[in-house]
N, C-alpha and C positions, 0 to 999 in steps of 0.2 A: 504494498499500499504507502502511494507519498503520502505523504505527509504532510495538512492542511497548511500548515508555513510555507511548505516548498515550491506553493504558486503565491507568484505577486499577484498586485492588482494589475497590471499592464496586461497579463493572462489572461486575466477573469473576468478583462472588457474586452482581451478579443473574441474570448468565447463569446459575452454577450451580443457580440456586431455581429457574431460570423465567421469573423476571419480567422478560426482555425479551422485546420485541415481534418479529414474526416478522423482520421487517426488519433491526431490528440485531441479532439474533440469525443469520444468515444474514451478515450485515458480516463481525462477530466471526468464524463459521468460517469461509471464507473466506480469512479476516488468519490464525489459527490455519496453514492451510494450507502459507503461502507463507513464516511468521514459528516457524521453533521455540522461540526464547524467549520466546515469546508460548504457545505450547502448552503451552512444560510449565508456568508462571506458572498457567496455569488450572488445570494435574495436579498441581499442586503447594497450589496451594488447595484441591480441590476430597478428595485427602488424610487433607492438615487436619482436613476437617472432618470425616473418617468417623473418625478418630483419634480426635478429643476425642469424637463422639458415641457410640467403642466405649466411650473408655475412662473416660463420663460411665456410664456402663449400669449399672442397677442399688446403683450406688454414695449409700451415706447417709451427713449428715452422722457424724465421731467424735463417741461419749460424752466424750474429753480430749483435749487436746492430743496433738499422737505428739513420742518424744521428739524432741528435737534430735542429728542424727549430733555425732560427737565431733571426728569432722577437717572443721577450717573450710572444707577445697574443699569434701569431700561436702557441708556444710553450705548452701555457698553458691550448689551446684548445684543441689539439692535447689529454696532459695526464684527460683531464676532460672526452675530451669521449671514449677515454681507459679506464676509470676508471670505469664510467657508463657502458660500452659494457660489461666488467667483469662481475660488479652486476648483469646488468638485466641476461644474460648467466649463475647463479648459480641459478637464482627466476625461470625463463622457463625454462631452461634444468635439475630441479632436479629429473622428472621422465624417465630418460634416461638413467642410468648405470647402470641394470644388468630386466632380467622377466623372467622368471619362469614361465612354464609352465609340463604337468606330461612327454612331453618329457624329460625333462632337471632334473639331480639331481643333488640338496644342496653338496654334500657329492665332486664331481668332483670341481663343484663350490667355495666350501674351500679352494682344492686341488690346485686350481690355485689360489687364492691369497696368498692364507699360504706359497708358492713361492714367490709372487711377495713384501709381505711383508716383508720376508728373504734379497730379489734382494735391495730393493730399500732406504725402512728402518730398516734393518737386524735384524726386532723384530721376537721372534717365537709365540707371540699369533694371535691367527686368531681373528678379530672382524668384527661378517659381519650382517648388520641392512635386516629384510628381511618384507617387504612394502605390508600390504595385506591390499587392496584396493575394494576387494571383500567378499562374501556374502555364496559366487557358497558352497553348500558341498561337491562335488566331489570334487575341483580344494583344500579345505582349509586342507579335511582329506591327500592330497596329501601332501600337506606342509607339515601338525602339524607328517605324518610318516616320511616323509624325515627328520625335524627338530629333531625328535627323534632318527634317525638313525644316524646324523650326529656328535650327541651328545653322542652317546652311541660309535662308531668308537675314537671322540677326547680321550673320558675318558678311552679307551680299551688301545689306543698309548700313554697312559700318556700328550697327547698335550696341552696348554694352550685354551682356547675356548672364547670367549664374543658373546652373541648372542640376539638379542634386534627384538621381533615380534611389527612391530608398525599399531596401527591401526587407517583408519576414512574414512569418506563414507561409502558405505554397509560395512567396512572392521568392522567398530565399536560394529560390531553385534558378533563375535568370540569372545571380553572379556564381555559381558553385562555378566550380574549375572542369565541370563534364556537363556546364550547360550545352544545347543545340545553336548557342547565339551567342558564342565566347567571343571566333574571329568579327563577329558584327559586330563584340563589344567595344576588342582590344580596338578594331578600326578607326572604327567610334570616338575612343578614347584618347590614339594618336592625331586620327584629324583636328580634335575640337580638346582644349586645354581647359574651356569652362564649364567644363561636364563634369560629375565623380558619380563615383556608385558605391552605396553605402549598405550594409549587411547589417542587420539586427540580431544584437550578441546574443540574448535571450534564446531566440527563434535559437539560433546556429548550436548553443547547449544541448536543447531540448532533443535538437538534431543526432549531435553528436549524440547522447550517451541514449537514444534510440538505436540506431546504425553502433552503437561501441566503436566508434571508435575517431580517430581527429575527421574533421571534414574540409576540401582543400577548396579555396577561393578561385577568381581569375584574382592574379596580383594585383590588377587597377583597385578592388573592391575594401573597402574600409571598412573597418566591425566597430560600429558605435553599442555606447552599452545596451540600450532601447531605441525601438524605437517612438515610444510615444515620447520615451522626453527630447529624441528628434526633430521629433514637430513639435511639441511645445516651445522650443527654443529656437525655431527659426521660424513661427512662426512670430514671436515673439520680434527677431532681428525682421517685420516687417514681410518676408516671406509669402509668394502666394504658393497657392498645397492643391495638388488634385490626386485623386483617387482613383488608381484601377482594381 
């Protein structure tokens, strides 16, 4: 049995989001059946997410700041609750910024991002993170086609672009040494120095444990502590985020 403490919140959030592959999901479900504390953690995380989503539904920013409560105890509680809700909102809403499929264009998405950056931050650089959680060959081919098209267009127009492809869950297969996309990723990395490949350490640890050995990555791939942490950090730095 896997101990309840062996599962991080990011793994459990990935399960709630449906981002774990079948093997990981079945393993977790089996552990939940015999580990009551683990099951309660998952239920709490799911409940918190639903409460936060419901709380934010239809809420717009107030025209002016609310008056503080007169009693310091109530004021402290309000500030604490607001802080907790903000943090939870970041943690559980990390996968809702944008989704990519065959009907979307990364170039159009980047153009919108570029306009928003200029308006809000007065920056002339577009920063885009693509979060890959699938190993479906068709979707990955489309994503790489769109990525190459975007890199070429920005180079042709002499515009600044920073791209990062972040992988976890099933998406980690994209940056394994055995990936069928190895040659294409080598060529992209050699041709364009403004794109990086990143792999989630937690996914690699789980995969290594299941495979009973070390997992070999593409030499261009950089290991990050967690996909969740990387998304939060980049979003705080102003990167746009799209998920496939």
